[in-house]
Kinemage of the C-alpha trace (Angstrom):
@kinemage 1
@onewidth
@group {chain A} dominant
@subgroup {mainchain}
@vectorlist {calphas} color= white
{ca met a 1} P 55.321 87.297 97.928
{ca gln a 2} L 55.518 88.662 94.410
{ca arg a 3} L 58.985 90.098 95.061
{ca ser a 4} L 60.292 86.796 96.472
{ca leu a 5} L 58.940 84.917 93.463
{ca ala a 6} L 60.533 87.372 91.013
{ca leu a 7} L 63.979 86.833 92.494
{ca leu a 8} L 63.711 83.119 91.638
{ca leu a 9} L 62.698 83.619 88.039
{ca thr a 10} L 65.084 83.686 85.111
{ca pro a 11} L 65.089 86.649 82.681
{ca ala a 12} L 63.481 84.406 80.047
{ca leu a 13} L 60.589 83.491 82.324
{ca leu a 14} L 60.134 87.103 83.336
{ca ala a 15} L 59.918 88.095 79.688
{ca leu a 16} L 57.289 85.368 79.075
{ca met a 17} L 55.216 86.536 82.044
{ca trp a 18} L 55.381 90.076 80.688
{ca val a 19} L 53.781 88.834 77.466
{ca val a 20} L 51.176 86.637 79.189
{ca phe a 21} L 50.157 88.834 82.106
{ca gly a 22} L 51.049 92.295 80.845
{ca pro a 23} L 52.991 95.160 82.396
{ca asp a 24} L 50.625 95.482 85.360
{ca ser a 25} L 51.307 92.012 86.769
{ca gly a 26} L 53.730 93.434 89.338
{ca ile a 27} L 56.356 90.768 88.449
{ca ala a 28} L 57.297 90.756 84.800
{ca his a 29} L 58.261 94.426 84.573
{ca gln a 30} L 61.233 93.894 86.883
{ca gly a 31} L 64.511 94.139 84.916
{ca gln a 32} L 62.799 94.933 81.644
{ca gly a 33} L 63.587 97.846 79.399
{ca arg a 34} L 66.853 99.638 78.719
{ca leu a 35} L 68.594 101.659 81.436
{ca pro a 36} L 68.669 105.277 80.292
{ca gly a 37} L 72.233 106.309 79.427
{ca ala a 38} L 73.547 102.730 79.232
{ca arg a 39} L 75.938 101.804 76.442
{ca pro a 40} L 76.230 98.262 75.070
{ca thr a 41} L 79.223 96.199 76.132
{ca ile a 42} L 81.347 95.162 73.167
{ca glu a 43} L 82.303 91.483 73.319
{ca ala a 44} L 85.468 91.160 71.226
{ca ile a 45} L 84.765 87.450 70.718
{ca asn a 46} L 82.004 88.453 68.260
{ca phe a 47} L 84.396 90.356 65.956
{ca pro a 48} L 86.911 89.106 63.359
{ca asn a 49} L 89.836 90.739 65.184
{ca leu a 50} L 90.634 92.964 68.148
{ca gln a 51} L 90.952 96.143 66.099
{ca ala a 52} L 87.425 95.639 64.737
{ca ala a 53} L 86.128 95.410 68.291
{ca leu a 54} L 87.871 98.675 69.228
{ca asp a 55} L 86.552 100.351 66.094
{ca ala a 56} L 83.005 99.395 67.136
{ca leu a 57} L 83.161 101.752 70.118
{ca pro a 58} L 80.680 104.617 69.781
{ca pro a 59} L 82.006 108.197 69.933
{ca glu a 60} L 80.917 108.534 73.555
{ca gly a 61} L 83.018 105.524 74.583
{ca gly a 62} L 82.158 102.207 76.171
{ca met a 63} L 83.503 98.915 77.419
{ca val a 64} L 85.311 96.205 75.456
{ca ile a 65} L 85.586 92.705 76.932
{ca leu a 66} L 88.524 90.625 75.701
{ca pro a 67} L 88.047 86.858 75.950
{ca ala a 68} L 90.638 84.341 77.026
{ca gly a 69} L 92.961 83.281 74.222
{ca thr a 70} L 96.151 84.219 72.392
{ca phe a 71} L 95.707 86.970 69.834
{ca glu a 72} L 98.596 87.552 67.438
{ca ile a 73} L 98.980 90.986 65.897
{ca lys a 74} L 101.420 92.449 63.375
{ca ala a 75} L 100.240 96.066 63.514
{ca pro a 76} L 99.445 98.214 66.549
{ca leu a 77} L 95.990 98.125 68.082
{ca lys a 78} L 94.852 101.756 67.963
{ca leu a 79} L 92.435 103.486 70.292
{ca his a 80} L 91.368 107.112 69.769
{ca ser a 81} L 88.136 107.246 71.794
{ca glu a 82} L 87.746 108.449 75.363
{ca asp a 83} L 85.725 107.121 78.303
{ca val a 84} L 86.776 103.582 77.412
{ca cys a 85} L 87.454 100.515 79.541
{ca ile a 86} L 89.222 97.527 77.982
{ca gln a 87} L 89.089 94.482 80.219
{ca gly a 88} L 90.528 91.044 79.681
{ca ser a 89} L 90.393 87.681 81.435
{ca gly a 90} L 93.659 88.028 83.347
{ca thr a 91} L 96.790 86.512 81.880
{ca ala a 92} L 94.562 84.091 79.950
{ca thr a 93} L 94.031 87.020 77.566
{ca his a 94} L 97.357 87.249 75.727
{ca ile a 95} L 98.013 89.859 73.043
{ca lys a 96} L 101.169 88.818 71.218
{ca asn a 97} L 102.955 91.389 69.071
{ca leu a 98} L 104.730 89.628 66.183
{ca ala a 99} L 105.822 92.856 64.466
{ca glu a 100} L 109.553 93.128 63.790
{ca asn a 101} L 109.602 96.741 62.580
{ca gly a 102} L 109.683 98.504 65.943
{ca ser a 103} L 105.934 99.109 66.135
{ca pro a 104} L 104.111 99.056 69.493
{ca ala a 105} L 101.447 96.571 70.481
{ca ile a 106} L 98.893 99.176 71.621
{ca val a 107} L 98.745 102.886 70.736
{ca ile a 108} L 96.362 105.184 72.600
{ca glu a 109} L 96.193 108.817 71.492
{ca pro a 110} L 93.843 111.437 70.056
{ca ala a 111} L 93.195 110.863 66.377
{ca asp a 112} L 94.831 114.213 65.527
{ca tyr a 113} L 97.750 113.980 67.974
{ca glu a 114} L 100.457 113.914 65.288
{ca gly a 115} L 99.239 117.229 63.890
{ca asp a 116} L 98.313 118.744 67.253
{ca pro a 117} L 100.436 117.568 70.213
{ca arg a 118} L 98.156 119.544 72.530
{ca ala a 119} L 95.167 117.363 71.649
{ca arg a 120} L 93.860 115.232 74.540
{ca ile a 121} L 91.495 112.364 75.202
{ca trp a 122} L 90.279 111.491 78.691
{ca arg a 123} L 89.556 108.536 80.945
{ca ile a 124} L 90.942 105.300 79.547
{ca lys a 125} L 91.305 102.136 81.611
{ca leu a 126} L 93.248 99.009 80.627
{ca ser a 127} L 92.747 96.042 82.909
{ca asn a 128} L 93.487 92.343 83.307
{ca phe a 129} L 95.351 91.139 80.252
{ca arg a 130} L 98.838 90.266 79.071
{ca ile a 131} L 100.896 91.836 76.281
{ca thr a 132} L 104.147 90.384 74.949
{ca gly a 133} L 106.473 91.406 72.153
{ca asn a 134} L 109.867 90.464 70.780
{ca val a 135} L 113.313 92.046 70.552
{ca gln a 136} L 112.405 93.742 67.259
{ca ser a 137} L 109.015 95.063 68.306
{ca gly a 138} L 108.441 98.490 69.832
{ca his a 139} L 106.780 99.529 73.085
{ca gly a 140} L 104.154 97.361 74.716
{ca ile a 141} L 101.750 100.234 75.443
{ca ala a 142} L 102.362 103.681 73.956
{ca ala a 143} L 99.987 106.393 75.191
{ca arg a 144} L 100.243 110.029 74.128
{ca gly a 145} L 97.991 112.886 75.136
{ca val a 146} L 95.785 110.768 77.402
{ca asn a 147} L 94.482 112.296 80.627
{ca glu a 148} L 93.326 110.120 83.533
{ca leu a 149} L 94.828 106.946 82.110
{ca phe a 150} L 94.492 103.947 84.441
{ca ile a 151} L 96.502 100.761 83.843
{ca glu a 152} L 95.725 98.024 86.357
{ca gly a 153} L 96.532 94.339 86.503
{ca val a 154} L 98.309 94.284 83.133
{ca thr a 155} L 101.372 92.157 82.335
{ca val a 156} L 103.745 93.823 79.853
{ca ser a 157} L 106.756 91.714 78.874
{ca glu a 158} L 109.533 91.054 76.359
{ca his a 159} L 109.211 94.117 74.159
{ca gly a 160} L 112.027 95.574 72.090
{ca gly a 161} L 111.169 99.072 73.341
{ca asp a 162} L 109.696 100.246 76.628
{ca gly a 163} L 107.132 98.182 78.436
{ca ile a 164} L 104.845 101.197 78.931
{ca met a 165} L 105.606 104.626 77.476
{ca leu a 166} L 103.432 107.587 78.485
{ca glu a 167} L 104.086 110.890 76.738
{ca asn a 168} L 102.244 114.060 77.746
{ca cys a 169} L 99.678 112.085 79.710
{ca tyr a 170} L 99.375 115.262 81.688
{ca glu a 171} L 96.615 114.637 84.204
{ca asp a 172} L 96.602 111.804 86.719
{ca pro a 173} L 98.085 108.684 85.111
{ca arg a 174} L 97.889 105.632 87.404
{ca ile a 175} L 99.823 102.403 86.944
{ca cys a 176} L 98.957 99.888 89.636
{ca asn a 177} L 99.184 96.168 90.398
{ca ser a 178} L 100.908 95.375 87.109
{ca leu a 179} L 103.842 93.182 86.108
{ca ile a 180} L 106.434 94.882 83.875
{ca thr a 181} L 109.242 92.524 82.904
{ca tyr a 182} L 112.045 91.681 80.458
{ca asn a 183} L 111.642 94.708 78.191
{ca lys a 184} L 114.700 95.920 76.276
{ca gly a 185} L 113.903 99.547 77.023
{ca thr a 186} L 112.571 101.125 80.202
{ca gly a 187} L 109.866 99.257 82.057
{ca leu a 188} L 107.749 102.385 82.627
{ca asn a 189} L 108.804 105.544 80.798
{ca leu a 190} L 106.972 108.685 81.937
{ca ile a 191} L 107.640 111.759 79.784
{ca gly a 192} L 105.922 115.056 80.557
{ca cys a 193} L 103.413 113.478 82.954
{ca his a 194} L 101.967 115.095 86.088
{ca asp a 195} L 100.307 113.871 89.296
{ca ile a 196} L 101.437 110.299 88.730
{ca val a 197} L 100.645 107.253 90.865
{ca val a 198} L 102.854 104.181 90.449
{ca ala a 199} L 101.893 101.678 93.129
{ca ala a 200} L 102.222 97.981 93.927
{ca asn a 201} L 103.830 96.980 90.639
{ca gln a 202} L 106.596 94.476 90.013
{ca phe a 203} L 109.482 95.387 87.699
{ca glu a 204} L 111.881 92.636 86.693
{ca glu a 205} L 114.925 92.708 84.407
{ca asn a 206} L 114.063 95.610 82.140
{ca gln a 207} L 116.925 97.886 81.057
{ca asp a 208} L 115.929 100.549 83.600
{ca ala a 209} L 112.824 100.079 85.715
{ca leu a 210} L 111.298 103.567 85.649
{ca his a 211} L 112.022 106.975 84.129
{ca cys a 212} L 110.179 110.137 85.124
{ca ile a 213} L 111.342 112.935 82.835
{ca asp a 214} L 110.103 116.559 82.777
{ca gly a 215} L 107.278 115.769 85.190
{ca phe a 216} L 105.615 116.773 88.431
{ca asn a 217} L 104.324 114.980 91.507
{ca leu a 218} L 105.380 111.377 91.064
{ca cys a 219} L 104.056 109.196 93.893
{ca met a 220} L 105.920 105.880 93.612
{ca thr a 221} L 105.104 103.548 96.501
{ca gly a 222} L 105.111 99.875 97.329
{ca asn a 223} L 106.798 98.588 94.174
{ca cys a 224} L 109.303 95.756 93.818
{ca leu a 225} L 112.232 96.312 91.413
{ca asp a 226} L 114.641 93.459 90.843
{ca asp a 227} L 117.580 92.480 88.625
{ca his a 228} L 117.598 95.400 86.219
{ca leu a 229} L 120.263 95.503 83.538
{ca gly a 230} L 120.737 99.241 83.997
{ca asn a 231} L 119.335 101.525 86.700
{ca gly a 232} L 116.314 101.324 88.934
{ca val a 233} L 114.613 104.739 89.081
{ca val a 234} L 115.790 107.715 87.021
{ca ile a 235} L 114.118 111.068 87.708
{ca glu a 236} L 115.036 114.186 85.728
{ca asn a 237} L 113.698 117.752 85.745
{ca thr a 238} L 110.908 116.764 88.110
{ca tyr a 239} L 109.606 118.449 91.228
{ca gly a 240} L 107.499 117.631 94.287
{ca ser a 241} L 107.666 113.834 94.289
{ca ile a 242} L 107.982 110.889 96.635
{ca val a 243} L 109.695 107.526 96.171
{ca ser a 244} L 108.780 105.557 99.268
{ca gly a 245} L 108.406 102.014 100.500
{ca asn a 246} L 109.957 100.359 97.449
{ca met a 247} L 112.267 97.361 97.219
{ca ile a 248} L 115.073 98.126 94.741
{ca glu a 249} L 117.498 95.226 94.435
{ca glu a 250} L 120.420 94.124 92.280
{ca cys a 251} L 120.511 96.792 89.604
{ca gln a 252} L 123.605 96.559 87.427
{ca gly a 253} L 123.661 100.357 87.533
{ca thr a 254} L 122.364 102.692 90.253
{ca gly a 255} L 119.250 102.230 92.378
{ca ile a 256} L 117.928 105.828 92.172
{ca ile a 257} L 119.289 108.755 90.123
{ca leu a 258} L 118.102 112.369 90.401
{ca asp a 259} L 119.386 114.680 87.663
{ca arg a 260} L 118.635 117.878 85.733
{ca asp a 261} L 117.114 120.323 88.199
{ca cys a 262} L 115.200 117.976 90.470
{ca tyr a 263} L 113.891 119.578 93.649
{ca gly a 264} L 111.470 118.987 96.507
{ca ile a 265} L 111.656 115.188 96.398
{ca ala a 266} L 111.536 112.712 99.307
{ca leu a 267} L 113.343 109.373 99.026
{ca ser a 268} L 112.126 107.559 102.088
{ca ala a 269} L 111.756 104.086 103.608
{ca asn a 270} L 113.135 102.217 100.609
{ca val a 271} L 115.341 99.156 100.742
{ca ile a 272} L 118.151 99.683 98.236
{ca ala a 273} L 119.931 96.369 98.310
{ca his a 274} L 122.944 94.766 96.671
{ca glu a 275} L 123.275 97.269 93.835
{ca phe a 276} L 126.284 96.489 91.678
{ca thr a 277} L 127.408 100.127 91.526
{ca asp a 278} L 125.659 102.860 93.561
{ca gly a 279} L 122.545 103.209 95.690
{ca ile a 280} L 121.332 106.822 95.303
{ca asp a 281} L 123.120 109.336 93.082
{ca leu a 282} L 122.020 112.959 93.507
{ca arg a 283} L 123.580 114.458 90.391
{ca asp a 284} L 121.569 117.674 90.151
{ca ala a 285} L 119.073 117.851 92.990
{ca his a 286} L 118.035 120.424 95.588
{ca gly a 287} L 115.805 120.376 98.625
{ca ile a 288} L 115.880 116.580 98.784
{ca thr a 289} L 115.149 114.383 101.806
{ca val a 290} L 116.889 111.001 102.038
{ca ser a 291} L 115.434 109.348 105.130
{ca ala a 292} L 114.812 105.960 106.750
{ca asn a 293} L 116.286 103.967 103.870
{ca ser a 294} L 118.276 100.777 104.266
{ca phe a 295} L 121.347 100.297 102.053
{ca pro a 296} L 122.499 96.696 102.593
{ca ile a 297} L 125.503 95.610 100.530
{ca val a 298} L 125.613 98.419 97.974
{ca gln a 299} L 128.868 97.520 96.311
{ca arg a 300} L 130.331 100.944 95.497
{ca his a 301} L 128.711 103.998 97.121
{ca ala a 302} L 125.371 103.971 98.915
{ca leu a 303} L 124.748 107.714 98.512
{ca ile a 304} L 126.527 110.249 96.310
{ca ile a 305} L 125.772 113.955 96.581
{ca gly a 306} L 127.436 115.666 93.654
{ca pro a 307} L 128.676 119.214 93.055
{ca ala a 308} L 125.470 120.294 91.297
{ca ser a 309} L 123.360 119.265 94.316
{ca ala a 310} L 122.721 121.121 97.577
{ca arg a 311} L 120.344 121.580 100.497
{ca ile a 312} L 119.965 117.877 101.251
{ca ala a 313} L 118.746 116.277 104.505
{ca val a 314} L 120.116 112.769 105.122
{ca thr a 315} L 118.520 111.341 108.266
{ca gly a 316} L 117.807 108.010 109.896
{ca asn a 317} L 119.334 105.767 107.237
{ca ser a 318} L 121.218 102.499 107.679
{ca phe a 319} L 124.389 102.020 105.647
{ca ala a 320} L 125.424 98.455 106.398
{ca asp a 321} L 127.236 95.319 105.328
{ca ser a 322} L 125.808 91.840 105.857
{ca thr a 323} L 126.640 91.449 109.542
{ca ile a 324} L 123.831 89.640 111.378
{ca gly a 325} L 125.172 89.769 114.913
{ca leu a 326} L 127.775 87.982 117.045
{ca gly a 327} L 130.397 88.838 114.477
{ca glu a 328} L 128.730 86.732 111.785
{ca glu a 329} L 128.048 87.727 108.186
{ca arg a 330} L 125.351 86.414 105.936
{ca arg a 331} L 127.082 86.807 102.562
{ca leu a 332} L 130.027 84.866 101.254
{ca glu a 333} L 133.552 86.220 100.959
{ca gly a 334} L 133.736 88.617 98.011
{ca asp a 335} L 130.044 89.468 98.341
{ca arg a 336} L 130.185 91.668 101.426
{ca gln a 337} L 130.767 95.057 99.872
{ca ala a 338} L 128.878 97.925 101.428
{ca gly a 339} L 129.294 101.572 100.518
{ca gly a 340} L 128.936 104.775 102.474
{ca val a 341} L 128.281 108.419 101.617
{ca val a 342} L 130.300 110.503 99.162
{ca leu a 343} L 130.162 114.296 99.489
{ca asp a 344} L 131.580 115.599 96.233
{ca gly a 345} L 131.936 119.376 96.051
{ca thr a 346} L 128.489 119.841 97.552
{ca arg a 347} L 127.089 122.240 100.157
{ca asp a 348} L 124.324 122.772 102.688
{ca ile a 349} L 123.974 119.175 103.833
{ca ala a 350} L 122.615 117.763 107.104
{ca leu a 351} L 123.763 114.227 108.021
{ca ser a 352} L 122.074 113.175 111.243
{ca gly a 353} L 120.892 110.056 113.022
{ca asn a 354} L 122.387 107.584 110.538
{ca val a 355} L 124.156 104.293 111.215
{ca phe a 356} L 127.314 103.374 109.280
{ca ser a 357} L 128.461 99.799 109.894
{ca gly a 358} L 131.126 97.854 108.068
{ca val a 359} L 131.073 100.054 104.992
{ca arg a 360} L 134.093 100.569 102.726
{ca pro a 361} L 136.196 102.419 101.872
{ca arg a 362} L 134.774 105.116 104.173
{ca ala a 363} L 131.566 105.872 105.993
{ca val a 364} L 131.842 109.443 104.703
{ca glu a 365} L 134.198 110.310 101.866
{ca val a 366} L 134.880 113.982 101.176
{ca arg a 367} L 135.895 115.149 97.716
{ca gly a 368} L 136.642 118.662 96.540
{ca glu a 369} L 135.322 121.755 98.307
{ca val a 370} L 132.428 120.950 100.621
{ca gln a 371} L 130.617 123.788 102.427
{ca arg a 372} L 128.142 124.098 105.282
{ca val a 373} L 127.762 120.449 106.280
{ca thr a 374} L 126.529 119.196 109.644
{ca phe a 375} L 127.335 115.731 110.970
{ca asp a 376} L 125.444 115.027 114.156
{ca gly a 377} L 124.110 112.054 116.112
{ca asn a 378} L 125.442 109.388 113.753
{ca val a 379} L 126.775 105.959 114.801
{ca leu a 380} L 129.916 104.564 113.129
{ca val a 381} L 130.917 100.904 113.636
{ca asp a 382} L 133.891 99.159 112.033
{ca val a 383} L 134.542 101.948 109.514
{ca glu a 384} L 137.015 104.582 108.454
{ca ser a 385} L 135.649 108.023 107.733
{ca asp a 386} L 136.409 111.597 106.713
{ca his a 387} L 133.615 112.946 108.918
{ca glu a 388} L 136.046 114.595 111.343
{ca gln a 389} L 136.879 117.050 108.586
{ca leu a 390} L 133.304 118.275 108.679
{ca ile a 391} L 132.440 121.187 110.960
{ca asp a 392} L 129.342 120.397 112.983
{ca ser a 393} L 127.718 123.775 112.533
{ca lys a 394} L 125.065 125.200 110.243
{ca leu a 395} L 127.467 128.010 109.475
{ca gly a 396} L 130.554 125.825 109.267
{ca glu a 397} L 132.609 125.474 106.124
{ca leu a 398} L 135.067 122.892 104.928
{ca val a 399} L 137.680 123.097 102.264
{ca ser a 400} L 139.073 119.593 102.017
{ca pro a 401} L 142.751 119.099 101.313
């Protein structure tokens, strides 16, 4: 009976009963006292500005709640503490960077990072708010030397630099469920990051959508990339990664580029659609799997394997125009281009189980000296192709004319 009554009482009434009846009443002590180890939540609404709220964090970290509203800033918000969660009220919390000197909106880094690039802080989460800039501002979020950084449900738009730039965020950065749009630089720029999760984000009309440079273990899944002014995904000097289950559409440049000693990467189950130049360009890549992708209406070449690349498996992909059956096409005249595969001076390639339909100029185009290429179990419909020049043998060699 006492427990049922206590659940109906407000904290104020419980406190009054504590005073009247004492701690032995069996009711009033419930919910009283301070939880050992608890840190106070910082309500930014009680501070003169957002930076003051961040500065109020104790050394051991804590939580900052951002209220709804538009908050104009002209200097970066700086965070140097670790074990911090900053949470807003969705897009109703709008941080607006008015700076026109190239400065970021938010900078997260160890206090001594400039003097010691090996310095690290740990465990930062940014959640549920919106950041915008202008063509003369810098990055939206710039994080350096932050391990276990988690960005979730954040909108980052209209910055003069990158939307999000992570440098040497070595351990386990995660960028999920965010909207990264209309930034003049790269939407998400990952430099020297390892064990990266990029999942369920939307990228719209940045210069390039994503860069992963000098990294390890990128897991990029379930993202939507649309209408980029440059390329979609650019990966350089990175190993052991997967780009899977993404929609990459209408890049003015190339959908996916692998360059500078990439190896051990799987590009699988993506839709790479209506790119204005190329679909996937393997410029310097080894031990790569390109499988189960669809390449509808890639206007120049769907897949290029260049002379610095080798040991590539290309299996189960669809290289297709806009035919929808019964001889009909979905796209209008002049918008039906669909590219095939270019083998340019490469070697040690397996092409198996792919469908080439209505692609131009060739399903497979051979350039330069191509060695040890197999071509097996593929279907070619309404195409011209150089594939007959290829020797269907693991030990075969081709020197093209």
